N, C-alpha and C positions, 0 to 999 in steps of 0.2 A: 705568585709574585715573590714571596719569601718562603723558602722551603728549608727546614732544618730537620735533619734526621740523625738520631742517636748521637747528639753532640756532647763530647766530653772536652773539658778545658781546665787547665791548671794555671795558677798564678804564682809569680815570684820564683826566686832561686830555690825555695824550699819545695817547689813542685807540689803545691797543695791543690788537690782536686776541688773544683767549685761546681762546674757543670758536669752532671753524671748521667748522661743518656737522655738529653732533652730533645723532644720532638715538637715541632711547631710549624703550622702552615698559615700564612696570611695572604689571601687572594687579593688581586688588584681591586681597588675600590672599597675595601673594607677597613674598618678601624677595630683593632683588637686591643684589649687591655690585659696586662699582667699584674696580678696582685699577689702579695705573699709577705711573710714576716721578714724582719731584718736577717741578713745572712743567708737568704735562700738562693741568691745568685742572680737577682734581677739586674742589677747594674753591671755585673760581670758579663751577662748576655749582651748588653748594649755595647760594652767595650770590645768584646770579641767580634761582634758583627761589623764594627767600624774600624777595627784594626789597631787598637791601642797597644803600644809596646808593653811587654811584661806578661802578656797572656798567651798561652800556648795551647793550640788545639791538639789533643792527643788521639782523638777518634771521632768519626762521624763526618757529616757533610752539612754545608750551609750554602745554598744557592739563592741568588737574587737576580730576577729577570733572566734566568737561564745561565748566569755567570757564576763560576765557583769563587766565592768571596775569599777563600783562603789563599787563592793565587793572585790576589790583587792588593796593591799597596793602598794605604788610607786615602791618598789623594785621588787614586783611580776610582775607588769606591764613591768618593764625593762627586767626582765628575760624572759618574753613572747615575747620580741622583739620590744617594744615600745621605741622610742628614741626621745628626744627633744633637738634641737639645740637652745640655748638661744639667745635672742636679745642682751643681754649684758653678755657674758661669765664671770664667776667669777674667781678671782685670788685665788690660794691656796698656800700661802707661806709655805716653808718647805717641800712640797711634790713634789719630782721630777716627771716630766711628765711621764717618763718611768714607774716609780713605780705605778702611778695612773692608767695608761693604763693596766698594767699587773694585778693589783688587780681587776680592773673593769671587765676585760675579764674573768679571772678565777672565780670570784664570780658568774658571769652569767652562765658560763659553769657548775659550781658545782650545781647551782640551777636547772639546766636542767638535771642533772644526767650524765653530760659528764665529761671526764677526763680533768684535768687542763693541760695547755700547759707547757712544760719544758722551762727553760730559753733560751736555744738555739732555740727552736721552736718559742717562742714568739719574740725573737730578729729578726729572719729571716722574720717573718710576718710584724713586725713594719717597718723594713727597706724598704721592698717592697712597703708598703702603703705610707710611708713618702716620698719616692722618687717621687711618682706620684703627690704629693701635694706641692712639693718644701719645705718640712719641713726638716730643717737641723739637723744633729746630735747634734749640740749645743742646739737647741731648745728643743730637747728631754731630755737633761740632766738638763735643767733649771727647777725651780719650776713652777708648772702648771700656765700658763698665766701671770706670774709675769714679768712685764716689756715688755710684748708683745704689738705690735701695734694692732690696730683693725683688720687689715687683717690677722695678724699672729694668733690672737685668733680664728677667723673664720676658718682659715685653720686647726687649731688644733681640732676644733669641728668636722669638716668633717673627719679628720683623726680618731677621736674616733669612728665615725660611720663606717668608712671603716674597722677598727679593730674589732668592736663588731658585725658588719653585722646584724643590726636589720631588722625585717620584715616590720616595718612601721616607717617612719621618719616624724617628725613634725619639719619644719624649720621655726622658728619665726624670720622674718626679717633678714635673713642671709646676705642680701646685705647691711645692715646698717653699715656705716663706711668704706666701701670698695672703693678703687680707681678702675680704669678700669682694670688694670692688675690683681689685687687681685680678683676682681669679676670674671674674666675669669678662674683663677685657681680654685677658690672655685666651680664655676659652673661646670667645667670639672669633679671635684671630685664628685659632686652630680650626674651628668649624668652617671658616671661610676658605680654608685650604682643602677641605674634603672634596673629592671628585672621583669619578668613575675610573680615572687613570692613575690614581694615587692611593697608596696604602699607608697605614699608620700603625705603630705599636706604642701604646701608652702604658708606661710603667708607673704605678702609684701604690701607696699604702691605703688610700682612703676613698670612700664612696663619693665624697663631696665633689671631686673633680669630674667623676662620671655622671653626676647630676647635670653637668653642663656639656660634657663631651660624651654623648651616648654611644657606647661601643656596640659593634655587631656581635662580638663574642668576648667573654671574660675567661681568662685562664688563671688558675691558682698554681703558684710555684712554691715548692718546698724541697729543700735538700738537693738543689740542682736539677730538678725535673719538674715538668708539668704534671700535676697530680689530679687536676679536675678542670673541666671546661663546661661552660654554660652560657646563657644569655645574660643580659644586663641584670636580671634578678639575682644572679649569683653574687654580684657585688653587694647587693642589699643584704643578702644572707651573711656575708662575711662581716659587714658593718655591725650586724646585730649579734652574731655568735662568735666572731673571732676566727682564728686560724687553727685552733687546737686540734680539731678532728683531722685536718689535712696534714698537720705536722706529724701526728701519730701514724697516719696512713703512710706517709713517706718513710 
């Protein structure tokens, strides 16, 4: 579903290399986790995959569902079902959350040649999804993420995913800033999205998230490359022993 081969990417005007020959394959229906120390390139990978400005691919390939991602604009990638949950969700003053969700959903449906949802259809869908994530009607009426706690922002992002129903999710440190209760709610929301037709890439520093979202595979990233791959037990090893031996190997 997601195939990355020898991917090199640089960032900024200084042309600093961040990804240095990364290889990764995530089949349909699987959840893969990427762990690694700060500065290893984890977030850069998520930005390159989703088309963020300021990142340049200098070598290699990245294909999603048979499409060359490098040839697609960010909105085209989103319409094809690629979704990024940010480490630090942005606030958008003046834009009600409901309006944002409705416009995003209908824009994607229109791009795919599907009919837009009517207001009653949309409200029914949002209420069903919001209930599962403990998102209150008051939160839906407020400007997007404005005044939200860290846990509320993360729940709102998973609500966006539940409404948009993407085919591939990239979760960039979704556990950042979450207390134990919020982590459980967000993880339950993510697990509800698991399916045989959907893939996920979970980027995290810590084992605690993977106690709730059990991955099929765990990859260790260091110095812009995948340096080790294993099962869920690899995350437990990293929690106990740290990244030192993988940093030295890289």
